[in-house]
N, C-alpha and C positions, 0 to 999 in steps of 0.2 A: 148209540151214544149221541147225545145232543150237545153241541158246542156252538156258541155264537159270540160275536164281538160287535159292539156298536159304538159310535162316537156320540157323546152327549155333552151337555153344558151344565155346569154347577155354578152356584153363586158362592164365592169365597171372599174373605178379606184379603187385601193386597199383601199382607204379611203372612198369609196362609195359616193363621191361627184359628179362624172360625169358618164354618161351612153352614149353608142353609139346610135345615132339616124340618120335618113335620109333614103337614098336609097343606093344600092350597089355602084353606081357611084358618089354619093354625100354624103359623110359620115361625121358626126359631132360628137364631144364629147360635150354634153350639160349638164349643171348643173341639178341635180335631183330636185332642188328647183324651177326651171324655169317653172311655171305653164302656161305661155303664149306660150311656144314652142309647136307646134302641129305636129312636125315631128313624123314619126312612129319609134317605137323601132326596132333596127336591131336584129333579133333573129336568132339563129342557131340551127340545129338539134343535133349536137354533140359538145363535148368540143373541139375536134381537129379542127373542122371547125371554131369555135369561136376564138381559139388561132391563127389560120392562118389569121383570119380577122384583127388582130392587129400586128402580126409579119411580114406580107408580104405587108400590105397596111397601109395607114395612114389616119388621120382625120383632118378636119378643126376644130380648137379650139383656144380658148384664154388661155393663161397660159403656164406654163413650164412643160407640161406633156410629159413623154417619154414612150417608149414601156415597160419599166421596172415598170412603175406605173400602168399598166393595167393588168387585169386578166379576165378569163372566169368565169361567175357566173351562177350556175344552178338556174332556177326559175320555178315556176308553173304558167301557163297561164290558167285561167278559163273563160269560156264563158257561160253566162246564158241568155236565152231568157226572155225578159220582156213582159208579156202578159197584 
């Protein structure tokens, strides 16, 4: 049985209503409540890389979100094999 847990960084809005998803070339800010959205989460290995992800690049999104509304958030990613 395979189990692992890692610490990663996500880009989220400060009010935690939007999260970065997509691919490195097609990046979106998606509502965390949107269960129909199947894009992958954009994860980063360090806080600096996550911060550069929104300071130097931008996202497709609806709304009036600016770079000042985003921050890097540390998360735990857990993978458990289902047997």
